[in-house]
C-alpha positions as CSV (number, residue, x, y, z in Angstrom):
1,M,9.3,11.9,12.2
2,N,8.5,15.4,13.4
3,P,11.7,17.2,12.1
4,E,12.7,20.7,12.7
5,P,10.7,23.3,10.8
6,R,12.1,24.0,7.3
7,L,10.9,27.6,6.9
8,N,14.0,28.4,4.7
9,H,12.1,29.3,1.6
10,N,9.8,31.9,0.2
11,A,6.8,29.8,-0.6
12,S,3.4,30.3,1.0
13,Q,1.7,27.6,3.1
14,E,-0.9,27.1,0.4
15,A,1.8,26.6,-2.2
16,I,3.6,24.1,0.0
17,H,0.3,22.2,0.5
18,E,-0.6,22.1,-3.2
19,A,3.0,21.2,-4.2
20,G,2.8,18.3,-1.8
21,H,-0.3,17.0,-3.6
22,A,1.3,17.5,-7.1
23,L,4.6,15.8,-6.1
24,E,2.9,12.8,-4.6
25,Q,0.7,12.4,-7.7
26,Y,3.8,12.3,-9.8
27,L,5.6,9.9,-7.5
28,L,2.6,7.5,-7.5
29,H,1.2,7.8,-11.0
30,G,3.9,9.5,-13.1
31,T,1.4,12.1,-14.2
32,T,1.2,15.9,-13.6
33,G,-1.6,18.3,-13.4
34,A,-1.8,22.0,-13.2
35,I,-1.8,23.7,-9.8
36,L,-4.5,26.3,-10.0
37,P,-4.8,29.4,-7.7
38,E,-8.5,29.9,-8.8
39,P,-11.1,27.5,-9.9
40,L,-11.6,27.2,-13.7
41,P,-14.9,26.0,-15.2
42,G,-15.4,22.3,-14.1
43,K,-12.2,22.4,-12.0
44,Q,-11.3,23.2,-8.4
45,A,-8.5,25.4,-7.2
46,G,-5.4,23.5,-6.1
47,A,-3.5,20.6,-7.6
48,E,-5.3,18.6,-10.2
49,S,-5.4,15.0,-9.3
50,E,-5.3,11.7,-11.1
51,P,-9.0,10.8,-11.3
52,L,-10.3,7.5,-9.8
53,P,-11.4,5.0,-12.4
54,D,-15.1,5.0,-13.2
55,C,-15.5,1.6,-11.4
56,L,-14.6,3.3,-8.1
57,R,-16.9,6.4,-8.5
58,E,-20.6,6.9,-8.5
59,P,-22.9,10.0,-8.3
60,K,-23.8,11.2,-4.9
61,P,-27.5,10.6,-4.2
62,N,-29.6,13.7,-4.3
63,E,-26.7,15.8,-5.7
64,S,-26.5,16.8,-9.4
65,D,-22.7,17.2,-9.7
66,G,-21.1,15.4,-6.8
67,E,-19.4,12.0,-6.7
68,R,-18.4,9.5,-4.0
69,V,-16.3,6.4,-3.8
70,V,-18.2,3.2,-4.5
71,A,-18.4,0.9,-1.4
72,G,-16.6,-2.4,-1.7
73,P,-15.9,-5.2,-1.9
74,Y,-12.7,-4.2,-3.8
75,T,-10.2,-6.2,-5.8
76,E,-6.6,-6.0,-4.7
77,K,-5.9,-3.6,-7.5
78,Q,-8.8,-1.3,-6.5
79,R,-7.7,-1.4,-2.8
80,A,-4.2,-0.3,-3.9
81,R,-5.6,2.5,-6.0
82,L,-7.7,3.7,-3.1
83,E,-4.7,3.7,-0.9
84,Q,-2.9,5.8,-3.5
85,E,-5.9,8.2,-3.4
86,I,-5.5,8.5,0.4
87,K,-1.8,9.1,0.0
88,T,-2.2,11.9,-2.6
89,T,-4.9,13.5,-0.4
90,L,-2.7,13.4,2.7
91,A,0.3,14.8,0.8
92,G,-0.7,18.5,1.3
93,S,-0.9,18.1,5.1
94,V,2.2,16.1,5.2
95,A,4.1,18.8,3.2
96,E,2.9,21.4,5.7
97,G,3.9,19.2,8.6
98,L,7.4,18.8,7.2
99,D,7.6,22.6,6.6
100,W,6.4,23.5,10.1
101,G,8.0,20.6,12.0
102,R,4.6,19.2,12.9
103,E,3.1,15.7,12.7
104,P,1.2,15.2,9.5
105,L,-2.0,13.9,11.2
106,E,-1.9,16.9,13.6
107,V,-1.9,19.2,10.5
108,L,-4.7,17.1,9.0
109,E,-6.8,17.9,12.1
110,D,-6.6,21.7,11.4
111,P,-10.0,23.1,10.4
112,Q,-8.7,24.3,7.1
113,Q,-7.8,20.7,6.2
114,K,-11.4,19.5,6.7
115,S,-12.1,18.5,3.1
116,D,-8.8,16.6,2.8
117,A,-9.4,14.9,6.2
118,D,-13.1,14.0,5.4
119,Y,-12.1,12.5,2.0
120,A,-9.1,10.5,3.3
121,Y,-10.9,9.2,6.3
122,G,-14.0,8.5,4.3
123,I,-12.0,6.2,2.0
124,A,-10.2,4.7,4.9
125,K,-13.5,3.7,6.5
126,L,-14.4,1.9,3.3
127,L,-11.1,0.0,3.2
128,W,-10.5,-1.1,6.9
129,P,-12.5,-2.0,10.0
130,T,-13.3,0.7,12.5
131,D,-10.5,-0.4,14.9
132,Q,-7.9,-0.3,12.1
133,Y,-8.5,2.7,9.8
134,N,-6.8,5.3,12.0
135,A,-3.6,3.2,12.2
136,E,-3.8,2.6,8.4
137,V,-4.1,6.3,7.7
138,A,-1.1,7.0,10.0
139,R,0.9,4.3,8.2
140,L,0.1,5.9,4.8
141,A,0.9,9.4,6.1
142,S,4.3,8.1,7.3
143,E,5.0,6.6,3.9
144,V,4.1,10.0,2.2
145,E,6.3,11.8,4.7
146,T,9.3,9.6,3.8
147,E,8.6,10.1,0.1
148,L,8.2,13.9,0.3
149,D,11.1,14.3,2.6
150,S,13.4,12.7,0.1
151,C,12.2,15.2,-2.6
152,W,12.0,18.3,-0.4
153,Q,13.9,20.7,-2.6
154,A,11.7,19.8,-5.6
155,L,8.6,20.4,-3.5
156,V,9.9,23.8,-2.4
157,D,10.8,24.7,-6.0
158,L,7.3,23.8,-7.1
159,A,5.8,25.9,-4.3
160,E,8.0,28.9,-4.9
161,R,7.3,28.8,-8.7
162,Y,3.5,28.4,-8.0
163,D,3.5,31.6,-5.9
164,S,5.1,33.8,-8.6
165,P,2.8,34.4,-10.5
166,P,0.2,32.2,-8.9
167,G,-0.4,28.9,-10.7
168,L,1.5,26.3,-12.8
169,S,0.5,24.4,-15.9
170,A,0.9,20.6,-16.0
171,S,3.9,21.0,-18.3
172,E,5.6,23.5,-15.8
173,V,5.1,21.0,-13.0
174,K,6.6,18.2,-15.0
175,A,9.6,20.4,-16.1
176,I,10.4,21.3,-12.4
177,L,10.1,17.7,-11.3
178,T,12.2,16.4,-14.3
179,A,14.9,19.0,-13.5
180,H,15.2,17.5,-10.1
181,D,15.5,13.9,-11.5
182,I,12.4,12.8,-9.6
183,T,11.5,9.2,-10.6
184,P,7.8,9.1,-11.5
185,G,5.3,6.3,-11.0
186,K,6.9,4.3,-8.1
C-alpha cells in the first residue's frame, strides 16, 4: 500500500505501535487488554495480548520463566489461531508503517522491532515451508494494513490517549474502540 505519511496527530511512535497491537487484538478476538508504559509484576510493557491456548505453548528448555510455541502438526483451528498471533504481532509495525508512509515489513526490519520480528517469523517458520513463509508473513501484513487503515482514527485516538498520561486500562481501550463503532472479533 505504502500511503503518504499520516503524521497529523500528537501521538508518539511508541503509542502508535502499541495502539496497533491493541486494535488488532480487538478486531481479531473481541478482547481488550491494558496498554502499559512500564512493566508490572508478571507483565511486559506494551499492549497486553490474547494468550495462546495452553495446547500451543510449552516451557522453553533451560529457562525457568520463558515459553515457546509448540511445534506442529497443527489442526486447522490451531493454524488459524497462530496466524492471528502473527497478525497481532505485526500490527505494531504495520501501524508505524501507515503513520510514516513506509511498508510494514520494512518497519519490521528496524532493529527496535527485533522481538516482534523474531516472534512473528518464528511462528511463520513453524507454519509454512522455508520457500513460503516470507510470502505468507507479507500476506498477513497486508491484511493487517487493510484492517488498521479502515480504523485509523480509532488507532490515533488510542495512541493519543495512551500518551497522556501514559497507559490505558483494558476498559479505557474498550471504551475508545466502542466509541468508534469498531466491530470486534472478525
